[in-house]
N, C-alpha and C positions, 0 to 999 in steps of 0.2 A: 539791742542784744536780747535774744530770747531768754526766758527765765532759766531754761535748762543749761544754757551756756554760762549764764551768770553763776549758777550753782556750781558748775564745774570749776570756774575760775576761783571762786571763794574757797572751795575745798582744797584746791591745789596750792593756794597761798597760805594755808594754815601751817603751823610749825611742824606738823606731821607729814605734810605734803611732800617734802623732800626726803623723807626717811623711809617711806613705804613703797612697795612695788606699785608702779604707776598703772599697770594693767589691772591689778587687784583693786586699786582705788577706783579706776574707771568703771569696773564691773559693779562695785558697790554703789557708785553714783547712778548707774543705769537702773539698778534695782530700786533705789530710792525714788528716781524719777517715775518709774513704772507704777510704783505704789501710789504716788501722788496723782498720777493720771487716772488710775482706777478709782481713787477716792473722788476725784473731780467728776468723773462720769457718773458715779453713784449719786453724788449730790445733784447733778443736773437732772437725772431721772426722777428723783424724789421731788425736786422743785417744780419740774414740768407738770407733775401730776398733783400739785397742790398739797403735798404732804407737809405738815407743820414740823418744825424743829429738825430739819434734815441732818444738821451737824451732830445733834445728840443721838439720833438713830444710827448714823454711820459709826460712831464710837462703839455702839452696841454690836453692830455688824462685824467690826474688826475682831471682836472676841471669839467669833466662831468662823472666821475665815482664816484657816491655818495654812493656806498655801503660800508659797514663796511669792513675795511682792504683792500679796493679797489680790490675786487675779479675780476672785469671786465677788468682790464688792458690787460691781454693776449688776450682776445677775441676782444677787441678794436683794438689792434695792428694787429691781423690777419685780421680784417675787413678793416683796413687801407690798407693792402696789396691788398685786393680785390677791394676796393672802396676808392679812395684817397680823397674824398670830406670831409674835416674835419668838415665843418658846418653841413652836413647831419649826420655825426657820432655823433656830439654833440646832435642834436635833438633826434636821436634814443636812444642813451645810457643814456641820462637823463631820458627818459621814462623807459628804462630797469632797471635803478637804482631804480626808484620809485616802480616798480613792485616787484623787489627782496626784497627791504626793507619792503614792506607791505606783503611779503610772498604770493603774487599772483602767482609767478613763482620762481623756483629755479634758481641759477645763470646759465645762458646758457653756453654751451660748443661749441668749434670749433674743429671738428675732423681733423685728418691728411689729410683727403680727401677734406677738405674745406667745409664740411657740418656743419650746425648749429643744435644743439640738445637742446631742452627745455623739460626736463623730457622724455616722450615717443614720443615726436614730433620731426621729422627730416625735415629740410629745406635745399634744395640742394645748395642754394647760398645766398649771402647777400640780394638780392632783395626779395626773398621769406621770409626770416627771418624778414626783415623790414616790409613787408606787414602784417605779423602776429602780430608784436608788435604794429603797427599803428592801426590794427583792434581791438586788445585788448584795446588799449587806447580809441578808439572810443566807445567801449562797456562800459568801466568803467566810463569814464568822461561823456559820453552821458546820462547814467542812472542818474548820480548825477545832471547834469544840468536840467534834466527833472523833478526831484523831485519837488513837489509843483505845477507843471503845470497841467492843465487838460489833461489827456491822457487816454489810453485805458487799461492799465494794473496796475493801482494803486488802492488800496482800498480807494476810495475817500469818504470823509464824505458826508452826504446829504447836500444840500444847505439850507435845513431847517428841523428841527426835533422837535416835541413836541406833547404831548397828544396822543401818539401812532401812529402819522403820520410822515413819513419820505419822503422827496421829493428829487429826484436825477435829476441832469442835464442830459438830453439826447441829447444835441446839438452836437453829434459826433457819427458817425455810429458805431465805435468800441465799444463805451460805451453801445449803445443800444443792440449790439450783446451780450455783457457781461451780461447785466441785463436780457435779454430775455432768455439766455441759462443757467441761474441758479445763476448768480452773485448777484441778488437782494434778492431772497428768498430761493435759493437752489432748486427751481423748474423751469422746462423749460416751455416756452410758445410758442404760435404760431404766435406771432406778426411778420408781414412780414418785418418790419423795423429792426428786431433784428436777422434775420437769417444769418448765415455765407455766405459771398460773395453775399449778396443781393444788388439789385440796387434800391429797393423801397425807402429806406431812402433818397437817393439822388433825386429820382423822385418826392417825396413829397416836398422836399426843392425847387426843380426847379419849380414845378407847383403851389404850394400853399404857399410857404414860410414857410412850417411847422417848428415849434420850439417845440421839444419834452421834456416832463418832465415825469419821472416815479414816481408815487405816491404809496407808500407802506403803507398799513393800518394794523397795528398789532392788532387793536381792533377787527379784523375779522379773522376767521380761514381760512385755505387754501381752504376749500370747498366753501367759499363765493366768488363769482366772483369779488367783490369789494375789495378783499385784495390787488389787484394790478390794477392800472388804468394808461394807457398811456394818458397823458394830452397833447394834441396837440393844441397850440395856432397858428392857421394859420392866414394869412393876411385877411381871410374872417370871422374869428371867431373861437371859441373853438370847437374841436372835441374830443370825449372821446372814449376809448376802454378799456373794462375790460377783465378779464381772459378768457371769452368766445370768444374773438377776433372777435366781430361783431361791427365794427366801426360805431359810431353814435347812438348806442342803448346799454345802460348799465343796469345792475340790479338795481331795485328799482326806478330809475329815468327815465328809458326809453330814449326817444330822447330829453329830456330837460336838457341841460348841466347846466343851472342855478341852478337847484335843487342840483346837486352834488357840484357846486361851493359854494352854501350856506352851505352845510354840511362841506366842508373844512374850511370855515370861522368860523363855530361854534367851530371848533377844534383849532382855532387860527392861521391857516395856512395863510401865506401872499399871497393869490391868485393873488392880483393885481401886484405882482412882477413877476409872471410867464408870462412874456411879450413875444410878437412876436419879434424875432430878424431877421432883414433883412440879406440876404446873403452879406458877405463881399468879397472884391476882393481877399483876402488871401484864403478864403474858395473856391472860384471859381478856383483858381490856384491849390489848394490842390486836389480838385476833378479831375481836368484834369490830374494831375500827378499820383495820387494813385488810381483812380477810377477803372481802368482796370487791369487785371492780366498781369504781365510782368515777364517772367522766366529768363530774361537776368541777369547773375551773376554780371557783372560789374555795371549795372544799380542799382542793389540792394545794392552792396557795397557802391556806391556813395551816397545813401540816408543817411541823418542824422539819429542818433539813434531814435529821435522822429518820423521821417518819417517812419523808419522801423516798429516801434510800430504801427503807424496808418495804414500802409499798411497791416500788419498782422491782426490788429484789424478789418479791413474791411472784413475779412474772406477769403482772397485769399490764395489758396494753394501755398506753396513754391515749386520751382523747386528743384530737388535733389541736384544740385550744390549749390543753395542758402541755403538749409537745412544743407548741409555739412559745408558750411562756418560758419553758426551759431554754429553748433555742436562743432567745435574746441574751442569755447569760453564758453562751458557749465559750466566750473568750475569758471567762473567769474560771479558776481552777475548780471551784465548787460546782458551778453549772456544768462544766465539761465532764466532771466525774460522774454526775448523775446521767448525762446523756450517754457517756461511754458504758455505764452500767446497763442502761436501757437497751442499747443495740447489742450488748454482749450476752443478753439472755438467750439469743439464738432464735427468737421468734421472727416470723414474717411480719414486719411492722406495716401499718397501713400505707397505701400508695402515696398519698399526699406527703406524709412524713418522709417516706423513702425518697421522693423526688426532691425534697428540701435538702436532704443529706447528699444525694448524688449531685444536685445542682451546685452545692457548696464545693464539693470535691472537684467538679469539672472546672469551676472558676479558678481553683488553686492550680490545677494542671495547666490551664491556659496562661 
């Protein structure tokens, strides 16, 4: 009689065997058997490769295999043969366990050639596999950490809304690009501060201390230039630009900003709170780091999730290697949001990247 069958017979003969649901008990036995099998496989891998004290190592591996039935023990053992740093294995496979348990990835496999497989992805060695897992972790956790912050790819609520007026914070170039390219009303505008890869937003901040707010007025139809107004509180005073994009002169009120300010106040808008915000040291540092296009892949990888979002939000085209790096995380919410943000800037993306996107969609349609 096989060991598995003996184990079943023994469990069914216990005093609890006749009191619990037989199906539930059978499933528990199956789970126990699977965990024993993965433990045996891990031990065989370590023994075959001449590793001392395999039993002691496997007990350590169990502490960071948090999957049901400890499915990861064999691949952890194989990874130990390639890379004997237990602390690094712990860090890596705790993350892998989390992704498997949340169904972000299936349990990874280690081939006879020492390559790592995650569904249709193949990584030639432990280093490449760990880079992928840590990248996935940065996408997933970075997106969660960024939730609730001001950023360039979240549908932020207006800072004030009432009586048909909605006011949005434009104190970020990425957000101005989003609002200008259709994110505010579904219509695109010519505002220079909101064009992809523009430098004008930063120029206005540098020269006039511009602090931008987008005012959306649903009391007016889209043919009325005042349905959208960029309200710029500079260090020299208020400048207004309506949909006709002629800064300093707007419909109905001409070159008199006070008339429009009084109109907003009549609608209850807290105009006095639309203050000028001086540049901060953090803003200066961010502009220096993200203001210019940089196609270097490692530089892009090293950015935090929020920095990646802000870099993309500034309208910079990604290099093909940077795009491919994000593309491998397209099934993760964090990776998908960055890719969606990228294609939503309205730019003509490079042909190879476009073909990747179209090819993916064509496969879905087929």
